[in-house]
C-alpha positions, 0 to 999 in steps of 0.5 A: 180557930178550930181543932184538927184533932189527933190525926194530922193526915187530914190537916194541911200544914204550912212550914215557914223557913227554908233552912235545915230545920224547915226543909227537914221538917217539910220532908218528914211530914210529907213522908208521914202522909201530911199535906205540906205547904212549903217550906216558904222563904222570905216574902212567901206565905203558905195559904190554906193551912190548918197549922203553921210551923215557924222554923226561923231564927 
């Protein structure tokens, strides 16, 4: 594992969960200039990400 530092604009973030939280978080991160993979639904897996956020029950 490596550190991505304090600047998320250089990181690729994967979001798992297509519900309200996953969709809203993905949109907000994109608006902030972060590269986002997802939101991923069942059976999907974000690839090539520096960080992964789980928005599932």
